[in-house]
C-alpha positions in Angstrom: -6.8 9.4 10.0 -6.0 7.8 6.7 -3.3 5.2 5.7 -1.6 4.9 2.4 -0.5 1.3 2.0 1.4 -1.1 -0.2 0.1 -4.7 -0.4 2.1 -7.6 -1.7 0.0 -10.0 -3.9 0.3 -13.7 -4.2 2.1 -13.2 -7.5 4.7 -10.8 -6.0 3.1 -7.8 -7.6 2.5 -4.6 -5.5 -0.8 -2.8 -5.0 -1.1 0.7 -3.5 -4.4 2.0 -1.9 -5.7 4.1 1.0 -8.0 3.3 4.0 -9.0 4.3 7.4 -8.5 0.8 8.8 -5.6 -1.3 7.6 -6.7 -4.5 9.3 -10.2 -4.2 7.7 -9.0 -3.3 4.3 -6.6 -6.3 4.1 -9.4 -8.7 5.3 -11.6 -7.1 2.4 -8.8 -7.7 -0.1 -8.2 -11.3 1.1 -12.0 -11.9 0.9 -12.0 -10.7 -2.8 -14.0 -7.5 -1.9 -10.9 -5.2 -2.2 -11.0 -4.5 -6.0 -10.5 -6.1 -9.3 -6.6 -6.1 -9.1 -6.2 -7.8 -5.8 -9.0 -10.2 -6.6 -7.2 -11.3 -9.7 -3.6 -11.3 -8.2 -4.5 -12.6 -4.7 -3.8 -10.2 -1.7 -1.1 -11.6 0.8 0.0 -8.9 3.2 0.5 -5.2 3.7 4.2 -4.5 3.5 4.2 -0.7 4.0 1.9 2.0 5.4 2.0 5.7 6.2 -0.4 7.8 8.3 -2.0 10.9 6.8 -4.2 13.4 8.7 -6.9 13.5 5.9 -8.2 11.8 2.7 -6.8 14.5 0.4 -3.3 14.1 1.8 -3.5 10.3 1.6 -4.9 10.5 -2.0 -1.9 12.8 -3.1 0.6 10.5 -1.6 -1.2 7.5 -3.0 -0.8 9.0 -6.5 2.9 9.8 -5.9 3.6 6.2 -4.8 1.7 4.7 -7.8 4.1 6.6 -10.1 7.2 5.1 -8.5 9.1 2.1 -9.9 8.7 -1.1 -8.1 12.3 -0.9 -6.8 11.5 2.7 -5.4 8.3 1.4 -3.8 10.3 -1.4 -2.1 12.9 1.1 -1.1 10.3 2.9 1.0 10.4 0.0 3.5 14.1 0.3 4.0 15.4 2.4 7.0 17.5 5.4 5.9 21.1 5.0 6.6 22.8 7.3 8.8 25.3 9.7 7.1 28.9 9.4 8.3 
């Protein structure tokens, strides 16, 4: 199982990635082992994640999310409103 996640950085920017273990990956980002972007911007916390059956599906979804605007990324966290 793979996860696509959005991480909030210390400077309020967002980072999107994939992993098999959210807890381990966040610890890596915080330790400065998670990549150049999060090392430079300071990883804070994972604010969103989705499960995917395999790496291929997770990678496709990661690419989709990376193309979204910041507002649309943040909207992923909001529950859908029931239609009346």
